[in-house]
TORKE-928149 format. One record per residue: residue number from 1; residue in three letters; x negated, z, y negated of N, C-alpha, C in turn. Coordinates in steps of 0.1 Angstrom, whole numbers, plus 5000, padded with zeros to 4 digits. Layout:
<recs>
REC,NUM,ala,X,Z,Y,X,Z,Y,X,Z,Y
...
</recs>
This chain:
<recs>
REC,1,met,2364,2544,1129,2364,2534,1118,2361,2541,1105
REC,2,ser,2352,2536,1097,2348,2542,1085,2359,2541,1074
REC,3,phe,2359,2550,1065,2369,2549,1054,2368,2536,1046
REC,4,lys,2355,2531,1045,2353,2519,1037,2361,2507,1044
REC,5,asn,2360,2507,1058,2366,2496,1065,2382,2497,1065
REC,6,ile,2386,2509,1065,2401,2512,1064,2406,2507,1050
REC,7,ser,2398,2510,1040,2402,2506,1026,2402,2491,1025
REC,8,arg,2392,2485,1031,2392,2470,1030,2404,2464,1037
REC,9,lys,2408,2469,1049,2419,2464,1056,2432,2466,1048
REC,10,ile,2433,2477,1042,2445,2480,1034,2446,2470,1022
REC,11,cys,2435,2468,1016,2435,2458,1005,2438,2444,1009
REC,12,ile,2433,2440,1021,2436,2427,1026,2451,2426,1029
REC,13,tyr,2456,2437,1035,2470,2437,1039,2479,2436,1027
REC,14,leu,2476,2444,1016,2484,2443,1004,2483,2430,0997
REC,15,leu,2471,2424,0997,2469,2411,0991,2477,2401,0998
REC,16,gly,2478,2402,1011,2486,2392,1019,2501,2393,1015
REC,17,ile,2505,2406,1014,2520,2408,1010,2522,2402,0996
REC,18,ile,2513,2404,0987,2515,2398,0973,2515,2383,0974
REC,19,leu,2506,2377,0981,2505,2362,0982,2518,2357,0989
REC,20,leu,2523,2363,1000,2535,2359,1006,2547,2360,0997
REC,21,ser,2547,2371,0990,2558,2373,0981,2558,2363,0970
REC,22,gly,2546,2359,0965,2545,2349,0955,2549,2336,0960
REC,23,cys,2546,2332,0972,2550,2320,0978,2565,2319,0980
REC,24,ser,2570,2331,0984,2585,2331,0986,2592,2329,0973
REC,25,ser,2586,2335,0962,2593,2333,0949,2592,2318,0944
REC,26,met,2580,2312,0947,2578,2298,0943,2588,2289,0951
REC,27,gln,2590,2293,0963,2600,2284,0971,2614,2285,0966
REC,28,lys,2617,2296,0960,2631,2298,0955,2633,2291,0942
REC,29,ile,2622,2287,0935,2623,2280,0922,2627,2266,0924
REC,30,glu,2639,2262,0920,2643,2248,0922,2647,2242,0908
REC,31,lys,2644,2230,0907,2647,2223,0894,2663,2222,0893
REC,32,glu,2667,2223,0881,2682,2222,0879,2686,2208,0881
REC,33,pro,2698,2205,0885,2703,2192,0887,2704,2184,0874
REC,34,leu,2703,2171,0875,2704,2163,0863,2719,2163,0858
REC,35,lys,2720,2167,0845,2733,2169,0839,2734,2162,0826
REC,36,leu,2746,2157,0822,2748,2152,0809,2757,2161,0800
REC,37,lys,2754,2161,0788,2763,2169,0779,2777,2163,0777
REC,38,his,2778,2150,0778,2791,2144,0777,2791,2132,0787
REC,39,gln,2803,2127,0791,2804,2116,0799,2805,2103,0791
REC,40,arg,2810,2104,0779,2812,2093,0770,2810,2097,0756
REC,41,ile,2803,2088,0748,2802,2091,0734,2803,2078,0726
REC,42,gln,2806,2080,0713,2807,2068,0704,2796,2069,0693
REC,43,leu,2789,2058,0691,2778,2058,0681,2780,2046,0672
REC,44,ala,2776,2048,0659,2778,2038,0650,2769,2026,0653
REC,45,gln,2773,2014,0649,2765,2002,0651,2752,2004,0644
REC,46,asn,2741,2000,0651,2727,2000,0646,2721,2014,0646
REC,47,ser,2727,2023,0653,2722,2037,0654,2709,2037,0662
REC,48,gln,2700,2047,0658,2688,2050,0666,2692,2059,0677
REC,49,ile,2690,2056,0689,2695,2064,0700,2684,2072,0707
REC,50,asp,2686,2085,0706,2677,2095,0713,2683,2098,0727
REC,51,tyr,2679,2090,0736,2685,2090,0750,2684,2104,0756
REC,52,leu,2673,2110,0755,2671,2123,0762,2679,2134,0756
REC,53,ser,2684,2133,0744,2691,2143,0737,2705,2145,0744
REC,54,tyr,2709,2136,0752,2722,2137,0759,2721,2144,0772
REC,55,ile,2709,2148,0776,2707,2155,0789,2707,2170,0787
REC,56,ser,2713,2177,0796,2713,2192,0795,2709,2197,0809
REC,57,gly,2704,2209,0810,2701,2216,0823,2689,2210,0830
REC,58,asn,2680,2204,0823,2668,2200,0829,2656,2201,0820
REC,59,asp,2647,2210,0824,2636,2214,0815,2625,2202,0814
REC,60,asp,2622,2196,0825,2612,2186,0826,2619,2172,0825
REC,61,gln,2618,2166,0812,2625,2154,0810,2615,2142,0812
REC,62,glu,2603,2145,0814,2593,2134,0815,2595,2125,0827
REC,63,asp,2601,2131,0838,2603,2123,0850,2617,2116,0851
REC,64,ile,2623,2116,0840,2637,2110,0839,2636,2095,0834
REC,65,gln,2641,2086,0842,2641,2072,0838,2655,2068,0833
REC,66,tyr,2656,2058,0824,2669,2053,0820,2667,2040,0813
REC,67,asn,2678,2032,0813,2678,2019,0806,2683,2021,0792
REC,68,ser,2679,2012,0784,2682,2012,0769,2693,2002,0767
REC,69,ile,2700,2003,0755,2710,1993,0752,2707,1988,0737
REC,70,asp,2714,1978,0734,2712,1972,0720,2723,1977,0711
REC,71,ser,2720,1986,0702,2730,1992,0694,2734,1984,0682
REC,72,ser,2729,1972,0681,2733,1963,0671,2745,1955,0675
REC,73,gln,2749,1956,0687,2760,1948,0692,2772,1957,0696
REC,74,leu,2783,1955,0690,2795,1963,0693,2799,1961,0707
REC,75,gly,2804,1972,0713,2809,1971,0727,2807,1984,0735
REC,76,thr,2810,1984,0747,2809,1995,0756,2798,1993,0766
REC,77,tyr,2789,2003,0767,2777,2001,0776,2775,2014,0785
REC,78,gln,2768,2012,0795,2764,2023,0804,2749,2025,0804
REC,79,val,2745,2038,0803,2731,2042,0804,2730,2050,0816
REC,80,val,2722,2045,0826,2721,2052,0839,2708,2060,0838
REC,81,tyr,2709,2073,0840,2697,2082,0841,2694,2085,0855
REC,82,lys,2681,2085,0858,2677,2088,0872,2664,2096,0872
REC,83,lys,2663,2105,0881,2650,2113,0883,2641,2104,0891
REC,84,ala,2628,2104,0887,2618,2096,0893,2615,2100,0908
REC,85,asp,2617,2112,0911,2614,2117,0924,2626,2119,0933
REC,86,ser,2637,2113,0929,2649,2115,0937,2659,2103,0935
REC,87,asn,2670,2103,0942,2680,2093,0940,2692,2098,0931
REC,88,glu,2690,2110,0926,2700,2116,0917,2702,2107,0905
REC,89,lys,2715,2104,0902,2718,2096,0890,2730,2102,0882
REC,90,gln,2730,2099,0869,2741,2102,0861,2743,2090,0851
REC,91,thr,2756,2087,0848,2759,2076,0839,2766,2081,0827
REC,92,leu,2760,2077,0816,2766,2079,0803,2772,2067,0797
REC,93,thr,2785,2067,0793,2791,2056,0787,2789,2057,0772
REC,94,ile,2784,2047,0766,2782,2047,0751,2790,2035,0745
REC,95,asp,2799,2039,0736,2806,2029,0728,2799,2027,0715
REC,96,ile,2794,2015,0712,2789,2011,0699,2800,2006,0691
REC,97,val,2803,2013,0680,2816,2011,0673,2813,2009,0658
REC,98,lys,2823,2003,0652,2823,2002,0637,2828,2016,0632
REC,99,met,2819,2023,0626,2821,2037,0622,2823,2037,0607
REC,100,tyr,2834,2043,0602,2836,2044,0588,2830,2057,0582
REC,101,glu,2829,2058,0569,2822,2069,0563,2829,2082,0566
REC,102,asn,2842,2082,0568,2849,2095,0571,2848,2099,0586
REC,103,gly,2840,2091,0594,2838,2095,0608,2848,2089,0617
REC,104,ile,2858,2082,0612,2868,2075,0620,2862,2062,0625
REC,105,tyr,2864,2058,0637,2858,2046,0642,2869,2036,0647
REC,106,ser,2867,2023,0646,2876,2013,0650,2877,2013,0665
REC,107,pro,2889,2012,0671,2890,2011,0685,2889,1997,0691
REC,108,lys,2888,1987,0682,2888,1973,0686,2877,1969,0696
REC,109,ser,2865,1974,0694,2854,1969,0702,2853,1977,0715
REC,110,ile,2861,1987,0717,2859,1996,0729,2866,1991,0741
REC,111,gln,2859,1992,0752,2865,1988,0765,2871,2001,0771
REC,112,ala,2884,2003,0769,2890,2016,0772,2892,2017,0788
REC,113,thr,2891,2030,0792,2893,2033,0806,2908,2033,0809
REC,114,thr,2912,2026,0819,2927,2026,0823,2930,2039,0831
REC,115,ile,2939,2047,0826,2942,2059,0833,2950,2056,0846
REC,116,lys,2949,2064,0856,2955,2062,0869,2969,2070,0870
REC,117,asn,2971,2079,0860,2983,2088,0862,2992,2088,0850
REC,118,pro,2997,2076,0845,3005,2076,0833,3018,2084,0834
REC,119,glu,3023,2086,0847,3035,2094,0849,3033,2109,0847
REC,120,asp,3020,2113,0848,3017,2127,0846,3018,2131,0832
REC,121,val,3026,2142,0829,3028,2146,0815,3016,2151,0808
REC,122,thr,3005,2154,0816,2993,2159,0810,2983,2148,0808
REC,123,ser,2986,2135,0811,2976,2124,0810,2971,2123,0796
REC,124,leu,2958,2119,0795,2951,2117,0783,2951,2102,0779
REC,125,val,2957,2099,0767,2957,2086,0762,2952,2087,0747
REC,126,asn,2941,2079,0745,2935,2079,0731,2927,2066,0729
REC,127,lys,2918,2066,0720,2911,2054,0717,2902,2049,0729
REC,128,thr,2899,2057,0738,2890,2053,0749,2898,2054,0763
REC,129,his,2910,2057,0763,2918,2058,0775,2932,2050,0772
REC,130,gln,2934,2040,0781,2946,2032,0779,2956,2033,0790
REC,131,ile,2968,2030,0788,2979,2029,0798,2978,2017,0806
REC,132,pro,2980,2017,0819,2979,2005,0827,2988,1994,0821
REC,133,lys,2983,1982,0821,2990,1970,0816,3004,1969,0823
REC,134,gly,3014,1968,0815,3027,1965,0821,3035,1978,0825
REC,135,trp,3028,1990,0824,3035,2002,0828,3045,2006,0818
REC,136,ile,3057,2010,0822,3068,2014,0814,3075,2026,0821
REC,137,pro,3077,2037,0813,3084,2049,0819,3098,2044,0825
REC,138,asp,3102,2050,0836,3114,2046,0842,3126,2056,0840
REC,139,asp,3123,2066,0832,3133,2077,0830,3136,2080,0815
REC,140,leu,3135,2070,0807,3137,2072,0793,3152,2075,0790
REC,141,val,3154,2084,0781,3168,2088,0776,3167,2091,0761
REC,142,asn,3179,2090,0755,3180,2093,0741,3177,2108,0739
REC,143,val,3171,2111,0728,3169,2125,0724,3181,2130,0716
REC,144,ile,3183,2142,0715,3195,2148,0708,3196,2144,0694
REC,145,asp,3208,2140,0690,3211,2136,0676,3202,2124,0671
REC,146,ser,3199,2115,0680,3190,2104,0676,3191,2092,0686
REC,147,his,3187,2080,0682,3186,2069,0691,3172,2068,0696
REC,148,gln,3163,2076,0691,3149,2076,0697,3149,2081,0711
REC,149,gln,3140,2076,0719,3139,2079,0733,3126,2087,0737
REC,150,leu,3127,2095,0747,3116,2101,0754,3119,2101,0769
REC,151,arg,3109,2104,0777,3111,2106,0791,3120,2118,0793
REC,152,lys,3128,2118,0804,3138,2128,0806,3133,2142,0804
REC,153,glu,3122,2146,0810,3117,2159,0809,3113,2163,0795
REC,154,ala,3107,2154,0788,3103,2156,0774,3115,2157,0765
REC,155,ala,3125,2149,0768,3137,2149,0760,3145,2162,0761
REC,156,gln,3145,2168,0773,3152,2180,0775,3144,2191,0768
REC,157,ala,3131,2191,0768,3123,2201,0761,3125,2199,0746
REC,158,tyr,3126,2187,0741,3128,2185,0727,3142,2190,0723
REC,159,lys,3152,2189,0732,3165,2194,0729,3164,2209,0727
REC,160,glu,3157,2216,0735,3156,2231,0734,3148,2234,0721
REC,161,phe,3138,2227,0718,3130,2229,0706,3140,2226,0694
REC,162,tyr,3147,2215,0694,3156,2212,0683,3167,2222,0680
REC,163,leu,3173,2227,0691,3184,2237,0690,3178,2250,0685
REC,164,ser,3167,2254,0689,3160,2266,0684,3157,2265,0669
REC,165,ala,3152,2253,0665,3150,2251,0651,3163,2252,0643
REC,166,gln,3173,2246,0648,3186,2245,0642,3192,2260,0640
REC,167,asp,3190,2268,0651,3195,2282,0650,3188,2290,0639
REC,168,lys,3176,2285,0635,3168,2292,0625,3170,2285,0611
REC,169,gly,3179,2276,0611,3182,2269,0598,3172,2258,0594
REC,170,ile,3164,2254,0604,3153,2244,0601,3158,2230,0604
REC,171,lys,3157,2221,0594,3160,2207,0596,3150,2200,0604
REC,172,cys,3154,2192,0614,3145,2185,0622,3151,2171,0626
REC,173,tyr,3144,2161,0621,3148,2147,0624,3138,2139,0632
REC,174,ala,3143,2133,0643,3134,2125,0651,3132,2111,0644
REC,175,ile,3119,2108,0641,3116,2095,0634,3112,2084,0643
REC,176,ser,3103,2088,0653,3098,2078,0662,3094,2084,0675
REC,177,gly,3100,2078,0686,3097,2083,0699,3090,2073,0707
REC,178,tyr,3096,2069,0718,3090,2059,0727,3089,2045,0720
REC,179,arg,3077,2039,0723,3075,2025,0718,3070,2016,0729
REC,180,thr,3075,2004,0729,3070,1994,0738,3056,1989,0734
REC,181,asn,3049,1982,0742,3036,1977,0738,3038,1967,0727
REC,182,glu,3048,1959,0727,3051,1949,0717,3053,1956,0703
REC,183,thr,3061,1967,0704,3064,1975,0691,3051,1981,0686
REC,184,gln,3043,1986,0695,3030,1992,0691,3021,1982,0685
REC,185,ser,3021,1970,0690,3013,1959,0685,3017,1956,0671
REC,186,leu,3030,1955,0668,3035,1953,0655,3031,1964,0645
REC,187,tyr,3032,1976,0650,3027,1988,0641,3013,1986,0637
REC,188,trp,3004,1983,0647,2990,1982,0645,2987,1970,0635
REC,189,lys,2993,1959,0638,2990,1947,0629,2995,1949,0615
REC,190,arg,3007,1955,0614,3012,1958,0600,3004,1967,0592
REC,191,gln,2999,1978,0599,2990,1987,0592,2977,1980,0588
REC,192,val,2971,1972,0596,2959,1965,0593,2962,1955,0581
REC,193,gln,2973,1948,0581,2976,1938,0571,2978,1945,0557
REC,194,ile,2985,1957,0557,2989,1963,0545,2978,1972,0540
REC,195,tyr,2972,1980,0549,2962,1990,0544,2948,1988,0548
REC,196,gly,2946,1979,0558,2932,1976,0562,2929,1983,0575
REC,197,glu,2919,1978,0582,2915,1983,0595,2911,1998,0595
REC,198,glu,2904,2002,0585,2900,2016,0584,2912,2026,0584
REC,199,tyr,2922,2023,0576,2934,2031,0576,2941,2031,0589
REC,200,ala,2943,2019,0595,2949,2017,0608,2942,2025,0619
REC,201,ser,2929,2025,0618,2921,2032,0629,2924,2047,0627
REC,202,gln,2927,2052,0615,2929,2066,0613,2943,2071,0616
REC,203,tyr,2953,2062,0614,2967,2067,0616,2976,2059,0625
REC,204,ser,2970,2049,0632,2978,2041,0641,2970,2038,0654
REC,205,ala,2976,2039,0665,2969,2036,0678,2969,2022,0681
REC,206,tyr,2958,2017,0687,2956,2004,0692,2967,2002,0703
REC,207,pro,2973,1990,0704,2982,1987,0715,2977,1991,0729
REC,208,gly,2985,1998,0736,2981,2002,0750,2975,2016,0750
REC,209,arg,2971,2021,0738,2965,2034,0737,2972,2044,0728
REC,210,ser,2985,2042,0728,2994,2051,0720,3002,2060,0729
REC,211,glu,3002,2073,0725,3009,2083,0733,3024,2080,0732
REC,212,his,3029,2073,0722,3043,2069,0721,3047,2060,0733
REC,213,gln,3037,2052,0738,3040,2043,0749,3042,2051,0762
REC,214,leu,3037,2064,0762,3039,2072,0774,3053,2078,0775
REC,215,gly,3060,2077,0763,3073,2083,0763,3073,2098,0762
REC,216,leu,3061,2104,0757,3059,2118,0756,3056,2123,0742
REC,217,ala,3056,2114,0733,3052,2118,0719,3064,2115,0710
REC,218,ile,3066,2123,0700,3077,2121,0690,3072,2126,0677
REC,219,asp,3075,2118,0667,3073,2121,0653,3085,2127,0647
REC,220,val,3084,2139,0640,3096,2145,0634,3093,2148,0620
REC,221,ser,3104,2150,0612,3103,2152,0598,3114,2161,0594
REC,222,asn,3113,2166,0581,3123,2174,0575,3133,2166,0567
REC,223,gln,3131,2152,0567,3140,2144,0560,3141,2130,0567
REC,224,leu,3152,2123,0564,3154,2110,0571,3151,2099,0562
REC,225,thr,3149,2101,0549,3146,2090,0540,3134,2094,0531
REC,226,gly,3129,2084,0524,3118,2086,0515,3104,2088,0523
REC,227,asp,3096,2096,0518,3082,2098,0524,3084,2108,0536
REC,228,arg,3088,2102,0547,3092,2110,0559,3080,2116,0566
REC,229,leu,3070,2107,0568,3058,2111,0576,3046,2112,0567
REC,230,ser,3043,2124,0562,3032,2126,0554,3027,2141,0556
REC,231,glu,3016,2145,0550,3011,2158,0552,3021,2169,0546
REC,232,lys,3031,2164,0538,3040,2173,0532,3049,2180,0543
REC,233,val,3049,2173,0555,3057,2179,0566,3051,2192,0570
REC,234,ala,3038,2194,0569,3031,2206,0572,3036,2218,0565
REC,235,gln,3040,2216,0552,3045,2227,0544,3060,2230,0546
REC,236,ala,3067,2220,0552,3081,2222,0555,3083,2231,0566
REC,237,pro,3095,2237,0567,3098,2247,0578,3096,2241,0592
REC,238,ile,3099,2228,0594,3097,2222,0607,3083,2220,0610
REC,239,gly,3074,2217,0600,3060,2216,0603,3054,2229,0607
REC,240,lys,3058,2240,0601,3054,2254,0605,3059,2258,0618
REC,241,phe,3071,2253,0621,3077,2257,0634,3070,2250,0646
REC,242,ile,3066,2238,0643,3058,2231,0654,3046,2239,0658
REC,243,val,3038,2243,0647,3026,2251,0650,3029,2264,0656
REC,244,ser,3039,2271,0652,3042,2285,0657,3049,2285,0670
REC,245,asp,3058,2276,0672,3067,2277,0684,3067,2265,0693
REC,246,gly,3061,2254,0689,3062,2242,0697,3057,2244,0711
REC,247,tyr,3047,2251,0713,3041,2253,0727,3051,2260,0736
REC,248,lys,3060,2268,0731,3070,2275,0739,3079,2265,0747
REC,249,tyr,3080,2253,0741,3088,2242,0747,3080,2231,0754
REC,250,gly,3067,2233,0754,3058,2223,0761,3052,2213,0751
REC,251,phe,3053,2215,0738,3048,2206,0729,3035,2211,0722
REC,252,ile,3026,2202,0718,3014,2206,0710,3014,2197,0698
REC,253,leu,3008,2202,0687,3004,2194,0676,2992,2186,0679
REC,254,arg,2994,2174,0682,2983,2166,0688,2971,2163,0680
REC,255,tyr,2973,2161,0666,2962,2158,0658,2961,2168,0646
REC,256,pro,2955,2180,0649,2953,2190,0639,2944,2186,0628
REC,257,gln,2945,2193,0617,2936,2190,0605,2922,2193,0608
REC,258,asp,2919,2204,0616,2905,2208,0618,2899,2202,0630
REC,259,lys,2906,2192,0636,2900,2186,0648,2899,2170,0647
REC,260,val,2899,2165,0635,2898,2151,0633,2886,2145,0640
REC,261,ser,2875,2152,0639,2862,2147,0645,2863,2146,0660
REC,262,ile,2873,2154,0666,2874,2154,0681,2885,2143,0685
REC,263,thr,2896,2143,0679,2907,2133,0682,2904,2120,0676
REC,264,asn,2896,2119,0665,2893,2107,0658,2906,2100,0652
REC,265,tyr,2916,2109,0649,2927,2104,0642,2929,2114,0630
REC,266,gly,2936,2109,0620,2938,2117,0608,2948,2128,0611
REC,267,tyr,2949,2138,0602,2958,2149,0604,2972,2144,0604
REC,268,glu,2980,2147,0614,2994,2143,0615,3003,2155,0619
REC,269,pro,3007,2162,0609,3015,2174,0612,3029,2171,0617
REC,270,trp,3032,2159,0618,3046,2154,0623,3045,2150,0638
REC,271,his,3034,2148,0644,3032,2142,0657,3032,2153,0668
REC,272,met,3042,2153,0676,3043,2163,0687,3040,2155,0700
REC,273,arg,3033,2161,0709,3031,2155,0722,3035,2165,0733
REC,274,tyr,3043,2161,0742,3048,2169,0753,3037,2169,0764
REC,275,val,3033,2181,0769,3023,2182,0780,3028,2192,0790
REC,276,gly,3040,2198,0788,3045,2208,0797,3042,2222,0792
REC,277,lys,3050,2232,0795,3048,2245,0790,3035,2252,0793
REC,278,glu,3031,2250,0806,3018,2257,0811,3006,2252,0803
REC,279,leu,3004,2239,0802,2993,2234,0794,2994,2236,0780
REC,280,ala,3006,2235,0774,3008,2237,0760,3004,2251,0756
REC,281,lys,3007,2261,0764,3003,2275,0761,2988,2277,0762
REC,282,lys,2982,2271,0772,2967,2271,0773,2961,2266,0760
REC,283,leu,2965,2254,0756,2960,2248,0744,2963,2256,0731
REC,284,his,2974,2262,0731,2978,2270,0719,2969,2283,0719
REC,285,asp,2967,2289,0730,2959,2301,0731,2944,2299,0728
REC,286,thr,2939,2288,0733,2925,2285,0731,2921,2277,0719
REC,287,gly,2931,2270,0713,2928,2262,0701,2922,2249,0705
REC,288,leu,2922,2245,0718,2916,2233,0722,2925,2221,0720
REC,289,thr,2919,2209,0718,2927,2197,0718,2928,2192,0732
REC,290,leu,2936,2182,0735,2937,2177,0748,2924,2171,0753
REC,291,glu,2916,2164,0743,2903,2159,0747,2893,2170,0751
REC,292,glu,2893,2181,0744,2884,2192,0747,2887,2198,0760
REC,293,tyr,2900,2200,0762,2904,2206,0775,2901,2198,0787
REC,294,met,2903,2185,0786,2901,2176,0797,2886,2175,0800
REC,295,glu,2878,2174,0790,2863,2174,0792,2858,2187,0798
REC,296,lys,2864,2198,0794,2860,2211,0800,2864,2211,0814
REC,297,glu,2875,2206,0818,2880,2206,0832,2871,2197,0840
REC,298,gln,2867,2186,0835,2859,2176,0843,2844,2182,0845
REC,299,ser,2840,2190,0836,2826,2195,0837,2825,2207,0847
REC,300,gln,2836,2213,0851,2836,2224,0860,2835,2220,0875
</recs>
């Protein structure tokens, strides 16, 4: 066999390897699954909606189909995304809300998701998550030095927190603990009547969507009279103790000053929420709110 023929065969052989290798690489390239950046979002009434901006992890967006919604109408809607060449679907819930200039939105038009685990101390209740209708904690007890009530586990944790503060010479008064749905309704209506719906949306929970109804939240202050629940609590020893040591007893500062855009409630340095020591430490160490933590867990 001539050298020329040998060279030709070697070239053909090498070319075959290259082509096979290329085909193999092409076969390994797969499109990323259809993913959403969030499961639920809130948009102001009459917003222009860029539907594709809520998709992540997919380079080719031209083959994605979705339905549109009318943003001029307040309410809760679902946008279903689907790939044209598959049955893969993802659903984004969009709440069209009355949004105020400060970024706080009214909960009135929202169709809240009813949680399935109100007895779980880590359950999320907020403007978009509500307690099952008629649910009432069955283990409420009075907290130490007060007629306010919490669930038994939370009350015991508060007792430890309270006694530790007392040992340090810190005054701590329980102002508001568990509330019935009727009481929360009165709170909401009174805030709206006196201060308006914008203020109520910022500092009061809509009935059925209050952590106080879980029996796991308690408002505390450094005084029993006067302006008991204000941002002044943050500068009082008890306010600082909540931030520095609350997690050791299973409590978190639920509505921090730098997370208003996440919680959609105003800064409340007096509002403690019991979530258990394990989760409280995680949130303290990471700086995450309960909303951020839950969303992160769901995306994994």
